[in-house]
C-alpha positions in Angstrom: -10.3 -11.0 -97.4 -11.3 -11.0 -93.6 -14.8 -11.4 -92.6 -16.6 -8.2 -91.5 -16.3 -7.6 -87.8 -19.2 -7.2 -85.3 -18.7 -4.0 -83.5 -20.8 -4.7 -80.2 -22.6 -7.6 -78.9 -25.2 -6.8 -76.3 -36.3 12.7 -103.9 -35.4 9.4 -105.4 -33.3 12.0 -106.9 -34.1 15.6 -106.6 -36.0 15.5 -110.0 -38.2 12.6 -109.0 -39.0 14.2 -105.7 -40.0 17.4 -107.8 -37.7 19.4 -105.5 -35.1 21.8 -106.7 -32.6 23.4 -104.4 -34.1 26.8 -105.0 -37.5 25.3 -103.9 -36.8 23.4 -100.9 -39.8 22.8 -98.7 -39.4 24.4 -95.3 -41.2 23.1 -92.3 -40.9 25.3 -89.1 -42.5 23.7 -86.2 -41.8 22.1 -82.9 -41.6 18.3 -83.0 -43.9 16.3 -81.1 -42.7 13.7 -78.6 -42.9 11.2 -81.4 -42.2 12.4 -85.0 -44.3 10.0 -87.2 -44.3 9.4 -90.9 -46.8 7.2 -92.8 -44.2 4.7 -93.9 -40.7 3.6 -94.8 -38.2 4.4 -96.1 -37.0 7.5 -94.1 -33.8 9.4 -94.3 -32.8 12.2 -91.9 -29.6 14.2 -92.1 -28.0 17.3 -90.5 -28.1 20.9 -92.0 -29.0 22.2 -95.4 -26.6 20.0 -97.4 -28.9 17.1 -96.2 -31.3 17.8 -98.9 -29.1 16.6 -101.7 -27.6 13.8 -99.6 -31.1 12.5 -98.8 -32.1 12.5 -102.4 -29.1 10.6 -103.4 -29.8 8.1 -100.6 -33.4 7.7 -101.6 -32.4 7.1 -105.3 -30.0 4.4 -104.1 -32.8 2.7 -102.2 -35.2 3.0 -105.0 -32.7 1.4 -107.4 -32.4 -1.6 -105.0 -29.3 -0.7 -103.2 -28.9 -1.6 -99.6 -29.3 0.8 -96.8 -25.7 1.0 -96.1 -24.9 1.8 -99.8 -27.7 4.6 -99.4 -26.0 6.3 -96.4 -22.6 6.1 -97.9 -23.6 7.4 -101.4 -25.7 10.1 -99.8 -22.9 11.8 -97.8 -20.6 11.5 -100.7 -22.5 14.4 -102.4 -21.4 17.0 -99.9 -17.9 15.4 -99.6 -17.3 16.0 -103.3 -18.8 19.6 -103.3 -15.9 22.1 -103.4 -18.5 24.8 -102.3 -19.2 23.0 -99.2 -16.5 24.3 -96.8 -17.1 21.9 -94.0 -17.1 18.4 -95.6 -14.4 16.8 -97.8 -13.1 18.6 -100.8 -13.0 22.4 -100.2 -13.1 22.0 -96.4 -11.5 24.7 -94.3 -8.1 23.5 -93.3 -6.4 23.2 -89.8 -4.0 25.9 -88.3 -1.2 24.8 -90.5 -3.2 24.8 -93.7 -3.9 21.1 -94.2 -7.4 19.8 -94.9 -7.9 16.6 -92.6 -11.0 14.5 -92.7 -12.9 12.3 -90.3 -15.6 9.8 -91.0 -17.7 6.8 -89.7 -20.3 4.4 -91.0 -22.3 1.6 -89.4 -24.5 -0.9 -91.0 -27.6 -3.0 -89.9 -25.4 -5.9 -88.6 -23.7 -3.8 -86.1 -20.4 -3.5 -88.1 -18.6 -0.2 -88.0 -15.6 1.5 -89.9 -14.1 4.8 -89.4 -11.2 7.0 -90.4 -9.6 10.1 -88.7 -7.0 12.6 -89.5 -7.1 11.5 -93.3 -5.6 13.8 -95.8 -5.8 13.9 -99.7 -8.8 11.6 -100.1 -12.1 13.3 -101.3 -14.4 10.4 -99.9 -13.3 9.5 -96.4 -16.8 7.7 -95.9 -15.8 5.2 -98.7 -12.5 4.5 -97.1 -14.4 4.0 -93.7 -16.7 1.6 -95.5 -13.8 -0.6 -96.6 -12.4 -0.5 -93.1 -15.6 -2.0 -92.0 -16.1 -4.4 -94.8 -12.5 -5.7 -95.3 -10.6 -5.5 -92.0 -11.0 -6.7 -88.4 -10.6 -3.1 -87.3 -12.9 -0.3 -86.7 -10.7 2.8 -87.0 -7.6 3.8 -89.1 -5.9 7.1 -88.5 -3.5 9.5 -90.3 -0.8 8.2 -92.6 -2.1 4.6 -92.1 -5.5 5.5 -93.1 -4.0 7.2 -96.3 -1.8 4.3 -97.0 -4.8 1.8 -96.6 -6.9 4.1 -98.9 -4.2 4.2 -101.7 -3.8 0.4 -101.4 -7.5 0.0 -102.0 -7.4 2.1 -105.2 -8.3 5.7 -103.9 -6.5 8.5 -105.7 -4.8 11.2 -103.8 -6.0 14.8 -104.5 -5.3 18.2 -103.1 -8.3 19.1 -101.1 -7.3 22.6 -100.3 -9.1 24.6 -103.1 -7.7 28.0 -104.2 -10.7 29.6 -102.6 -10.1 28.1 -99.3 -6.3 28.5 -99.5 -7.1 32.4 -99.8 -9.4 32.3 -97.0 -7.1 30.4 -94.8 -4.2 32.8 -95.5 -6.4 35.7 -94.4 -7.5 33.7 -91.4 -3.9 32.9 -90.5 -3.0 36.5 -90.7 -5.7 37.8 -88.7 -5.9 34.7 -86.4 -9.6 35.4 -86.1 -10.9 32.2 -84.4 -14.3 32.9 -83.0 -16.7 30.0 -83.1 -19.9 31.8 -82.4 -23.1 29.8 -81.8 -24.4 28.4 -85.1 -21.5 29.5 -87.0 -21.3 26.1 -88.5 -24.2 26.8 -90.9 -23.6 30.4 -91.7 -22.1 31.4 -95.1 -18.2 31.5 -95.1 -18.0 29.6 -91.9 -16.2 26.3 -91.6 -17.1 24.0 -89.0 -19.8 21.5 -89.6 -20.7 17.9 -90.2 -23.2 15.9 -92.2 -24.6 13.0 -90.3 -27.2 10.9 -92.1 -29.5 8.0 -90.9 -31.6 5.9 -92.9 -34.2 3.0 -92.5 -35.3 1.0 -95.6 -38.5 -0.6 -96.5 -37.6 -3.6 -94.4 -36.8 -1.6 -91.4 -33.0 -2.0 -91.8 -31.0 0.8 -90.5 -27.6 2.3 -91.3 -25.8 5.6 -90.6 -22.9 7.7 -91.9 -21.1 10.8 -90.6 -18.3 12.7 -92.3 -16.6 16.2 -91.8 -13.5 18.2 -92.4 -13.8 19.2 -88.7 -13.2 22.5 -87.0 -11.7 25.2 -89.2 -8.4 26.3 -87.8 -8.1 23.4 -85.4 -4.7 22.4 -83.9 -3.0 19.9 -86.3 -4.0 16.4 -85.2 -7.3 17.3 -83.6 -10.0 14.8 -84.1 -13.7 15.4 -83.3 -16.6 13.2 -82.4 -17.5 12.3 -86.0 -15.3 9.2 -86.5 -15.8 8.0 -82.9 -18.5 5.1 -82.8 -20.8 6.0 -79.9 -19.9 9.8 -80.1 -20.7 11.2 -83.5 -22.7 8.1 -84.7 -24.4 5.0 -83.5 -26.6 2.4 -85.0 -28.2 -0.4 -83.2 -30.7 -2.2 -85.7 -32.8 -3.6 -83.0 -33.4 -0.2 -81.4 -32.6 3.0 -83.4 -29.8 5.2 -84.7 -28.4 8.8 -83.9 -25.8 11.1 -85.0 -24.4 14.4 -83.9 -23.2 17.7 -85.2 -21.6 20.8 -83.6 -18.8 21.1 -81.1 -17.5 17.6 -81.1 -15.7 17.9 -77.7 -19.0 18.3 -76.0 -20.3 15.1 -77.8 -17.2 13.2 -77.0 -17.5 14.0 -73.3 -21.1 12.4 -73.1 -20.8 9.7 -75.9 -23.9 11.5 -77.2 -25.0 9.2 -80.0 -24.7 6.1 -78.0 -26.5 7.8 -75.2 -29.4 8.7 -77.4 -29.9 5.1 -78.7 -29.6 3.8 -75.1 -32.5 6.2 -74.1 -34.6 4.8 -77.0 -33.7 1.3 -75.9 -35.1 2.3 -72.5 -38.5 3.3 -73.9 -38.1 7.0 -74.9 -39.2 8.1 -78.4 -36.4 9.6 -80.6 -37.5 13.0 -79.7 -37.3 12.5 -75.9 -34.0 10.8 -76.3 -32.4 13.7 -78.3 -33.7 16.1 -75.7 -32.4 14.0 -72.7 -28.9 13.7 -74.4 -28.7 17.5 -74.8 -29.7 17.9 -71.2 -26.8 15.6 -70.2 -24.4 17.9 -71.9 -26.0 20.9 -70.0 -25.6 18.9 -66.7 -22.2 17.6 -67.2 -20.3 20.1 -69.5 -19.7 23.5 -67.8 -18.8 25.4 -71.0 -21.8 24.3 -72.9 -23.3 27.7 -73.1 -20.8 28.9 -75.6 -21.3 26.2 -78.2 -23.9 24.4 -80.4 -24.8 20.8 -80.5 -27.5 19.1 -82.4 -28.8 15.4 -82.4 -31.0 13.6 -84.8 -32.3 10.0 -84.3 -34.5 7.3 -85.8 -36.0 4.4 -84.1 -37.1 0.9 -85.5 -40.7 2.2 -85.9 -39.7 4.9 -88.2 -40.2 7.6 -85.7 -37.6 10.5 -85.7 -36.5 13.2 -83.4 -34.1 16.2 -83.4 -33.0 18.5 -80.6 -30.1 21.2 -80.2 -28.5 23.1 -77.5 -29.0 26.5 -79.1 -31.6 27.7 -81.6 -30.6 27.7 -85.2 -30.1 24.0 -86.0 -32.0 22.5 -88.8 -32.2 19.0 -90.4 -33.3 17.5 -93.7 -36.1 14.9 -93.7 -37.0 12.7 -96.4 -40.3 10.8 -95.9 -43.8 10.3 -97.3 -42.6 11.6 -100.8 -41.2 14.8 -99.5 -37.6 16.2 -98.9 -37.8 19.2 -96.6 -35.8 21.3 -94.1 -37.1 21.3 -90.5 -36.1 23.7 -87.8 -35.1 21.8 -84.6 -36.3 22.7 -81.2 -33.6 23.6 -78.8 -32.7 23.8 -75.1 -32.1 27.5 -74.9 
């Protein structure tokens, strides 16, 4: 086996937390310039499916797993959920009826792995983990990523569920592609991501990001989620960030890397997320039509979140609670 590659130089479970999906705590407030918690660990992830993902991540940490184990196992929950139509199994297909997946992962040592345009594998995040751990590469794509997954013991499975096949057939008939603001988190809409960041008791950080991408996308389209520095970035000395929403806007600004660099330069995670959204406003003329959301953690355990449009929310597991929080927004 090859040594892991340095990518750059320079609750417990839901029952333990006492939280059931039908009784999720809901916090609705504007984040301060420095979101503080009482201590570590802290887990933060995008959208409603982050509640179950956070709980699994915390369970892994409480059982002695590493922080990179925690982020991987956490996002595997929505990947395997056929009722989640924006991540993994049951994701909405591309224009030609194929479910294609993107994922990335980074650990506390600066290593990274990702896959893009991957078909027939329920857990792209785990394939990305093996790319990181067992190869000298960072990204594998398409048929090569699938070949690599099969060689490493992953079983192929049809990811297009009967429900989504029916919906795709109707979509293809009507050609009703209209990605309105926040459509990614509405019932029966099919464009979303889960990005999850964690910092453990020893202040070690990791992150994971996985998605089936934009529903009805042109075959071959890849978003920001598998691109290190765009959809996800972790620097264990500084902080971590991940993105959700219209990936093209994030790619044009390398949003997650930008957030971490702002933190490096002295901003709180909240200030850094706000500044990264402002960069999109300044640099991407079509920004008003779409949604982008960032979440971030720093080495102190402070967190932040900010979005372009109202409607973005995130899950925070900290201080013995696992709750949904509405993000502040630019507009």
